[in-house]
ROPA-688166 format. One record per atom (N, C-alpha, C): residue in one letter; x, y, z. Coordinates in pm, whole numbers, plus 50000, padded with zeros to 5 digits. Atoms other than C-alpha are relative to their C-alpha. Last residue first. Layout:
   r    east   north      up
   A       X       Y       Z
...
! end
This chain:
   r    east   north      up
   Y   50025   49876   50143
   Y   50741   51475   51432
   Y   50059   50074   50022
   V   49858   49984   49985
   V   50787   51195   51770
   V   50029   50086   49820
   Q   49902   49950   49886
   Q   50496   51266   51878
   Q   50104   50022   49994
   Q   49956   49836   50005
   Q   50325   51228   51561
   Q   50032   50025   50096
   L   49859   50003   50109
   L   50391   50805   51577
   L   49986   50178   50004
   K   49841   49985   49952
   K   50193   50834   51926
   K   50109   50031   49871
   H   49977   49855   50005
   H   49828   50960   51804
   H   50197   49985   49987
   A   50054   49925   49893
   A   49636   50675   52022
   A   50114   50105   49953
   L   50167   49974   49936
   L   49513   50463   51679
   L   50031   50131   50130
   L   50058   49879   50063
   L   49915   50451   51618
   L   49905   50087   50040
   S   49879   49866   49990
   S   50004   50319   51936
   S   49959   50079   49906
   E   50031   49935   49860
   E   49733   50038   51927
   E   50051   50132   50036
   I   50139   49939   50007
   I   49813   49979   51589
   I   49954   50072   50112
   V   49935   49881   50015
   V   50181   49914   51721
   V   49878   50052   49919
   Q   49921   49912   49973
   Q   50078   49652   51976
   Q   50007   50178   49958
   E   50112   49983   49917
   E   49819   49445   51789
   E   50101   50108   50071
   M   50085   49891   50151
   M   50121   49444   51530
   M   49917   50022   50104
   E   49975   49846   50019
   E   50343   49355   51847
   E   49914   50029   49894
   R   50018   49896   49854
   R   50098   49059   51990
   R   50064   50175   49914
   G   50175   49928   50018
   G   50102   48928   51577
   G   49984   50097   50132
   P   50099   50122   49935
   P   50498   48847   51599
   P   49870   50093   49995
   V   50084   49909   49874
   V   50733   49102   51411
   V   49894   49920   50025
   E   49916   49876   49949
   E   50987   48950   51181
   E   49890   50074   50081
   N   49959   50023   49842
   N   50832   48625   51156
   N   50073   50053   50074
   N   49834   50047   49959
   N   50814   48631   50808
   N   50069   49995   50097
   D   50029   50086   50071
   D   50419   48610   50769
   D   50168   49915   49990
   C   50092   50087   49943
   C   50429   48885   51008
   C   50015   49843   49968
   S   49977   50031   49910
   S   50624   49101   50795
   S   49977   49902   50138
   S   49890   50087   49969
   S   50463   48983   50556
   S   50144   50020   50090
   I   49970   50141   49987
   I   50190   49122   50633
   I   50114   49981   50026
   C   49898   50128   50074
   C   50314   49505   50586
   C   50017   49853   50060
   L   49874   50044   49895
   L   50184   49759   50812
   L   50077   49839   49926
   N   50053   50116   50044
   N   50073   50001   50517
   N   50109   49894   50084
   A   49837   50058   49986
   A   50083   50340   50721
   A   49936   49840   49919
   G   50002   50107   49975
   G   49811   50640   50779
   G   50151   49882   49917
   A   50128   50029   49932
   A   49832   50958   50859
   A   49956   49840   49955
   I   50064   50093   50074
   I   50224   51011   50761
   I   49837   49975   50114
   T   50061   50113   49928
   T   50370   51318   50868
   T   49920   49945   49978
   A   50132   49968   49915
   A   50533   51464   50587
   A   49961   49881   50130
   P   50012   49855   50038
   P   50829   51436   50328
   P   49919   50065   50088
   S   50072   49983   50030
   S   50980   51120   50562
   S   49934   50134   49977
   N   50043   50010   50154
   N   51328   51104   50585
   N   49841   50027   49935
   T   49909   49833   50102
   T   51367   51287   50896
   T   49996   49967   49871
   T   50072   49825   50029
   T   51064   51055   51031
   T   50094   50077   49950
   F   50154   49957   50135
   F   51184   50734   50916
   F   49931   50128   49978
   L   49971   50014   50142
   L   51538   50782   51062
   L   49862   50042   49927
   E   49980   49875   50084
   E   51400   50897   51396
   E   50040   49970   49834
   L   50120   49924   49981
   L   51220   50551   51401
   L   50015   50163   49961
   A   50078   50003   50118
   A   51521   50384   51296
   A   49911   50052   49986
   P   49915   49973   50136
   P   51758   50526   51560
   P   49896   49973   49883
   G   49916   50100   50034
   G   51433   50424   51874
   G   50120   50080   49883
   G   49921   49879   50061
   G   51123   50521   51998
   G   50184   49924   49982
   G   49971   49884   49959
   G   50912   50349   52253
   G   50088   50134   49911
   N   49921   49942   49883
   N   50905   50028   52231
   N   50065   50134   50048
   V   50094   50058   49945
   V   50571   49977   52000
   V   50139   49993   50145
   L   50139   49944   49964
   L   50703   50245   51770
   L   49989   49916   50159
   E   49945   49814   49911
   E   51085   50094   51773
   E   49873   50083   50039
   K   49931   50051   49883
   K   50939   49746   51663
   K   50063   50132   50135
   I   50120   50029   49874
   I   50716   49912   51440
   I   50067   49920   50092
   V   50054   49825   49928
   V   51014   50133   51272
   V   49882   49910   50098
   M   49845   49907   49887
   M   51264   49788   51275
   M   49890   50080   50030
   P   49964   50021   49893
   P   51009   49613   51078
   P   50063   50057   50122
   S   49899   50127   50001
   S   50920   49868   50818
   S   50009   49929   50127
   L   49929   49994   49854
   L   50614   50076   50798
   L   50115   49860   50004
   M   50004   50196   49964
   M   50456   50173   50509
   M   50131   50051   50118
   G   49818   50096   50010
   G   50332   50543   50440
   G   50013   49846   50008
   A   50035   50153   50046
   A   50027   50727   50244
   A   50102   49925   50064
   T   50058   50037   49881
   T   50059   51105   50426
   T   49938   49850   50019
   E   49855   50014   49891
   E   50301   51150   50134
   E   49937   49970   50164
   L   50074   49962   49882
   L   50041   51098   49872
   L   50116   49997   50120
   V   49981   50093   49874
   V   50264   51087   49554
   V   49930   50078   50144
   P   50041   49933   49888
   P   50221   51242   49195
   P   50017   49910   50146
   L   50142   50024   49977
   L   50487   51057   49000
   L   49905   50052   50107
   K   50048   49893   49898
   K   50784   51220   48932
   K   49894   49997   50021
   G   50152   49914   50023
   G   50835   51103   48588
   G   49987   50113   50141
   V   50020   49899   50127
   V   51180   50920   48578
   V   49873   50116   49964
   N   49826   49928   49988
   N   51278   50845   48972
   N   50001   50073   49857
   H   50005   49870   49942
   H   50886   50792   48970
   H   50127   50079   49981
   L   50082   49881   50063
   L   50867   50547   48688
   L   50023   50112   50049
   A   49950   49966   50110
   A   51134   50330   48857
   A   49946   50124   49931
   T   49857   49940   49991
   T   51019   50370   49179
   T   50071   50028   49927
   L   50100   49895   49998
   L   50632   50211   49032
   L   50118   50117   50033
   L   50031   49933   50133
   L   50819   49931   48870
   L   49965   50151   49978
   K   49867   50055   50075
   K   50992   49814   49208
   K   49971   50084   49859
   P   49945   49885   49962
   P   50680   49944   49430
   P   50137   49992   49936
   G   50033   49892   49904
   G   50468   49710   49244
   G   50066   50081   50007
   I   50102   49909   50096
   I   50543   49531   48910
   I   49937   50080   50062
   F   49959   49982   50185
   F   50836   49326   49007
   F   49881   50128   49965
   Q   50003   49885   50049
   Q   50773   49343   49394
   Q   50028   50083   49855
   P   50160   50004   49965
   P   50765   48980   49445
   P   49928   50166   49989
   S   50015   50015   49881
   S   51098   48932   49273
   S   49866   50024   50027
   M   50054   49877   49999
   M   51106   48814   48932
   M   49980   50022   50174
   S   50106   49957   49877
   S   51294   48577   48778
   S   49971   50050   50054
   G   49919   50040   49807
   G   51448   48527   48472
   G   49872   49974   50078
   T   49985   50129   50041
   T   51233   48534   48102
   T   50106   49949   50101
   N   49890   50044   49889
   N   51019   48819   48131
   N   50024   49864   50023
   E   49922   50061   50114
   E   50858   48916   47791
   E   50116   49989   50090
   R   49976   50078   50171
   R   50491   48864   47907
   R   50191   49998   49969
   V   49999   50157   49966
   V   50608   49003   48261
   V   49979   49874   49907
   L   49892   50027   49926
   L   50715   49328   48157
   L   50001   49831   50046
   R   49875   50042   50086
   R   50455   49346   47851
   R   50120   49942   50085
   E   50013   50126   50113
   E   50181   49341   48108
   E   50091   49968   49943
   A   50020   50045   49926
   A   50332   49602   48361
   A   49974   49869   49920
   T   49829   50018   49973
   T   50416   49824   48103
   T   49989   49878   50068
   D   49915   50044   50145
   D   50037   49811   47959
   D   50147   49899   50054
   T   50051   50161   49987
   T   49863   49826   48330
   T   50045   49967   49885
   Y   49945   50115   49859
   Y   50103   50131   48428
   Y   49962   49892   49919
   F   49855   50014   50042
   F   49993   50334   48068
   F   50072   49874   50115
   D   49953   50091   50136
   D   49638   50229   48114
   D   50134   50003   49957
   L   50032   50120   49963
   L   49652   50393   48482
   L   49993   49877   49926
   F   49930   50118   49995
   F   49840   50662   48389
   F   49973   49877   50031
   P   49911   50060   50138
   P   49675   50919   48176
   P   50115   49917   50074
   N   49863   49976   49986
   N   49390   50996   48459
   N   50093   49972   49873
   G   49932   49868   50091
   G   49044   51110   48235
   G   50158   49968   50048
   Q   50008   50036   50118
   Q   48862   50960   48561
   Q   50105   50073   49912
   R   50159   49940   50055
   R   48991   50949   48863
   R   49992   49993   49862
   F   50013   49990   50141
   F   49274   50705   48989
   F   49872   50034   49992
   M   50174   49882   50010
   M   49379   50664   49355
   M   50046   50029   49851
   L   50004   49972   50147
   L   49654   50386   49481
   L   49874   50096   49977
   F   50104   49883   50033
   F   49765   50311   49810
   F   50014   50023   49880
   A   50122   49987   49865
   A   49927   50000   49899
   A   49892   50088   50010
   N   50125   50048   50097
   N   50106   50042   49515
   N   49887   49954   50145
   H   50122   50140   49961
   H   50436   50189   49703
   H   49849   50030   49965
   V   50109   49986   50029
   V   50695   50448   49640
   V   49949   49921   49989
   K   50073   50003   50130
   K   51050   50496   49725
   K   49870   50032   50010
   K   50125   49941   50033
   K   51302   50622   49992
   K   49898   49944   49832
   Y   50006   50043   50173
   Y   51547   50337   50096
   Y   49828   50140   49977
   A   50097   49970   50052
   A   51673   50455   50518
   A   49974   50000   49798
   K   50010   49895   50151
   K   51977   50320   50610
   K   49827   49999   49956
   L   50168   49975   49971
   L   52078   50162   50936
   L   50022   50099   49862
   K   50032   49894   49993
   K   52453   50001   50893
   K   49855   50032   49992
   G   50024   49965   49804
   G   52544   49664   50926
   G   49951   50137   50017
   N   49899   50018   49922
   N   52740   49661   50611
   N   49976   50006   50106
   K   49915   50113   50022
   K   52508   49502   50324
   K   50089   50025   50144
   D   49948   50019   50133
   D   52232   49783   50491
   D   50121   49863   50021
   L   49837   50038   49982
   L   52050   49755   50820
   L   49993   50002   49803
   Q   49964   50137   49975
   Q   51638   49849   50764
   Q   50208   50007   49968
   V   49884   49986   49932
   V   51412   50149   50698
   V   50084   49836   50023
   W   49935   50117   49920
   W   51213   50182   50444
   W   50118   49996   50059
   V   49852   49948   49910
   V   51039   50534   50376
   V   50040   49853   50081
   E   49943   50132   49886
   E   50751   50418   50112
   E   50169   50056   50060
   R   49842   49959   49914
   R   50557   50724   50018
   R   50060   49832   50083
   G   49953   49948   49848
   G   50192   50623   49835
   G   50122   50042   49996
   V   49937   50123   49944
   V   50055   50649   49462
   V   50041   50019   50179
   A   49892   50034   49952
   A   49869   50894   49289
   A   50011   49874   50091
   Y   49930   50162   49957
   Y   49658   50995   49009
   Y   50072   50031   50096
   P   50052   50092   50058
   P   49449   51296   48885
   P   50049   49863   50008
   Q   49917   50022   50122
   Q   49556   51545   49158
   Q   49922   49865   49906
   D   50022   49947   50097
   D   49421   51691   49437
   D   50042   49962   49854
   P   49973   49867   50077
   P   49486   51466   49665
   P   49950   50062   49884
   L   49954   49960   50164
   L   49302   51269   49885
   L   50059   50126   49930
   V   50022   49934   50160
   V   49326   51344   50198
   V   50042   49974   49907
   F   49968   50007   50125
   F   49441   51169   50559
   F   49895   49998   49845
   A   49850   50040   50046
   A   49473   51391   50792
   A   50022   49916   49871
   E   50021   49895   50050
   E   49095   51352   50901
   E   50096   50069   49948
   P   50116   49975   50110
   P   49121   51013   50927
   P   49981   50132   49962
   S   50051   49850   49993
   S   49444   51015   51131
   S   49928   50014   49905
   F   49980   49965   49855
   F   49506   50629   51215
   F   49988   50119   50006
   I   50024   49853   50002
   I   49418   50460   50873
   I   50000   50076   50139
   L   50064   49946   49905
   L   49589   50135   50845
   L   49984   50161   50022
   F   49946   49856   49997
   F   49695   49936   50529
   F   49856   50051   50143
   D   49925   49958   49879
   D   49684   49576   50607
   D   50031   50133   50002
   A   50045   50030   49873
   A   49418   49551   50354
   A   50056   49976   50136
   D   49985   50130   49987
   D   49561   49699   50060
   D   49926   50001   50188
   L   49887   49953   49901
   L   49436   50077   49997
   L   49990   49823   49996
   W   49938   50118   49951
   W   49310   50132   49650
   W   50040   50007   50098
   V   49932   50008   49863
   V   49057   50431   49585
   V   50087   49856   50028
   V   50008   50139   49977
   V   48882   50502   49238
   V   50106   49996   50101
   T   49901   50042   49930
   T   48727   50855   49165
   T   50018   49881   50086
   Q   49834   49881   50058
   Q   48482   50963   48923
   Q   50150   49973   50045
   Y   49918   49870   49867
   Y   48318   50664   48969
   Y   50055   50092   49976
   N   50138   49980   49918
   N   48116   50402   48748
   N   50002   50096   50080
   Q   50092   50005   50042
   Q   48365   50329   48467
   Q   49854   50034   50065
   L   49985   49817   50079
   L   48651   50416   48679
   L   49834   50021   49902
   A   50099   49912   49906
   A   48516   50058   48883
   A   49988   50151   49965
   D   50155   50061   50009
   D   48647   49852   48557
   D   49928   50142   50123
   Q   50036   49925   50097
   Q   48988   50023   48565
   Q   49877   49959   49946
   L   49990   49891   50003
   L   49034   49963   48932
   L   49933   50074   49819
   V   50072   49967   49903
   V   49024   49609   48937
   V   49918   50138   49990
   F   50102   50073   50037
   F   49223   49523   48661
   F   49835   50115   50044
   L   49978   49940   50105
   L   49480   49746   48820
   L   49858   49969   49892
   R   50019   49885   49976
   R   49413   49543   49128
   R   49966   50146   49928
   A   50144   50059   50001
   A   49443   49175   48956
   A   49923   50164   50055
   F   50096   49938   50147
   F   49800   49312   48814
   F   49799   50007   50056
   D   49988   49875   50020
   D   49938   49345   49210
   D   49918   50041   49857
   A   50078   49887   49953
   A   49732   49073   49306
   A   50017   50139   49944
   T   50100   50022   50053
   T   49955   48856   49081
   T   49852   50054   50035
   I   49983   49971   50087
   I   50256   48969   49180
   I   49867   49995   49903
   M   49987   49835   49917
   M   50188   48916   49548
   M   50025   50078   49870
   K   50153   49952   50034
   K   50047   48569   49373
   K   50014   50137   50052
   Q   49892   49875   49960
   Q   50461   48452   49276
   Q   49810   50070   50020
   Q   49922   50044   49888
   Q   50345   48062   49196
   Q   50091   50130   50099
   R   50041   50061   49891
   R   50093   48124   48980
   R   50072   50001   50119
   T   49978   49901   49877
   T   50274   48479   48793
   T   49940   49889   50113
   K   49858   49884   50003
   K   50268   48316   48436
   K   50093   50025   50182
   E   49866   50149   50036
   E   49997   48097   48443
   E   50109   50053   50063
   L   50061   50069   49905
   L   49757   48432   48566
   L   50085   49879   50042
   I   49911   49950   49828
   I   49966   48646   48351
   I   49978   49889   50096
   D   49881   49955   49980
   D   49863   48426   48039
   D   50052   50047   50151
   A   49982   50222   50034
   A   49509   48343   48163
   A   50137   50003   49995
   P   49955   50041   50116
   P   49491   48794   48141
   P   50025   49842   50094
   V   49847   50029   50082
   V   49338   48898   48488
   V   50050   49900   49883
   N   49959   49982   50106
   N   49013   48964   48513
   N   50111   50046   49945
   E   50109   50045   50096
   E   48846   48747   48754
   E   50060   50046   49878
   F   49939   50090   50098
   F   49118   48769   48995
   F   49994   49987   49878
   L   49864   49896   50035
   L   48963   49031   49249
   L   50111   49940   49854
   E   50087   49894   50068
   E   48645   48788   49278
   E   50141   50126   49924
   D   49972   50063   50070
   D   48871   48583   49546
   D   50024   50071   49786
   G   49918   50121   50004
   G   48772   48809   49761
   G   50070   49967   49891
   I   50065   50101   50086
   I   48580   49174   49750
   I   50138   49873   50048
   F   49965   50149   49982
   F   48504   49438   49963
   F   50042   49898   49950
   Q   50019   50110   50044
   Q   48386   49784   49876
   Q   50085   49877   50015
   Y   49827   50110   49940
   Y   48371   50091   50034
   Y   49943   49881   49949
   K   50080   50145   49974
   K   48140   50394   49920
   K   50075   49894   50017
   Y   49960   50063   50089
   Y   48261   50766   50048
   Y   49965   49889   49984
   Q   50127   50007   50104
   Q   48103   50962   50233
   Q   50022   49947   49917
   N   50016   49916   50158
   N   48429   51114   50373
   N   49866   49942   49921
   L   50011   49866   49925
   L   48368   51004   50796
   L   50016   50077   49855
   E   50128   49947   49960
   E   48209   50676   50629
   E   50046   50168   49992
   C   50094   50005   50160
   C   48504   50590   50400
   C   49839   50109   50061
   W   50013   49866   50088
   W   48728   50700   50710
   W   49921   50029   49868
   N   50018   49876   49969
   N   48557   50454   50914
   N   50033   50115   49934
   R   50140   49961   50020
   R   48577   50189   50646
   R   49948   50090   50065
   V   50039   49937   50143
   V   48942   50240   50630
   V   49855   50065   49986
   S   49938   49840   49999
   S   48976   50215   51023
   S   49979   50065   49847
   G   50071   49935   49984
   G   48799   49898   50969
   G   49971   50181   50037
   L   50165   49916   50104
   L   48994   49753   50764
   L   49880   50091   50065
   C   50008   49928   50202
   C   49278   49802   50908
   C   49902   49985   49969
   S   50014   49856   49988
   S   49132   49673   51250
   S   50070   50097   49864
   E   50088   49930   49993
   E   49060   49332   51083
   E   49969   50150   50066
   I   50013   49894   50109
   I   49416   49320   50994
   I   49836   50060   49973
   W   49967   49881   49985
   W   49479   49259   51361
   W   49967   50025   49887
   T   50108   49916   49976
   T   49313   48904   51363
   T   50012   50180   50010
   Y   49974   49928   49894
   Y   49564   48771   51145
   Y   49893   50071   50061
   P   49870   50004   49948
   P   49519   48546   50851
   P   50026   50023   50100
   L   49852   49900   50031
   L   49197   48695   50735
   L   50068   49863   50102
   P   50042   49909   49839
   P   48933   48371   50683
   P   50105   50058   49991
   S   50061   50010   49891
   S   48882   48459   50370
   S   50072   49861   50015
   R   50049   50152   50008
   R   49151   48602   50108
   R   49925   49957   50157
   H   49971   50172   49929
   H   49159   48910   50097
   H   49945   49922   50017
   S   49998   50127   49992
   S   49078   49275   49938
   S   50064   49915   50030
   Q   49887   50054   49959
   Q   49013   49652   49957
   Q   49967   49881   49950
   I   50030   50137   50045
   I   48822   49907   49685
   I   50131   49951   50103
   V   49897   50095   49946
   V   48723   50230   49801
   V   50001   49912   49976
   L   50027   50140   50028
   L   48480   50423   49513
   L   50142   49961   50103
   T   49887   50087   49956
   T   48422   50783   49504
   T   50014   49875   50070
   Q   49945   49999   50122
   Q   48163   50979   49316
   Q   50142   49905   50047
   S   49895   49963   50000
   S   47924   50907   49630
   S   50079   49980   49863
   M   49906   50151   49972
   M   47538   50813   49526
   M   50138   50109   50016
! end
């Protein structure tokens, strides 16, 4: 039996057909490495404390960020290593997408957008679209407890990334979390330039990325917010699977 479990989740039916390409890429990666794969639906939320569910019921992204932590904690009772990948995460270079020899790891975010002055800027952070934890790691319980306390004690508004990228990036800035640099994230501007053959946003992304990425979160919110049409998302998936991103590094 595999000692590594990879978990993904999304509501059914899938809102966009291109997500199935992402899910398929992860399943193929699991087969390549002989990892066990599990896809779950709304049962993702079964172990989230009732008060957290109530407080975040209007902010499903925060609820989902919590839920994955409890699912990963449970899975670690039966597996040596557990991995979380968002449903909109595409692994396009499976041979290069290698789990690090670390007790835990998070993903790398290089988010390219215009700043308030209209200047193109790359914001370097970490993200939770990829998470890896091994048995005995010192971080998962601490992260979960910190996230719970922050939400319970919060009396103001909470951004959708409150306990995900924002909290992880704050912890990373202080404590230098282990990062799988090949687990990236693509902003709408970068996606559009990948489709169109290049541009300054893609160039800024590549120069600020510590390594050539082998997989990327495509940010379903880009479609939800009408920043990237579904057809463009399908085109960028085709480009990435054809390894066109590596050609610009």
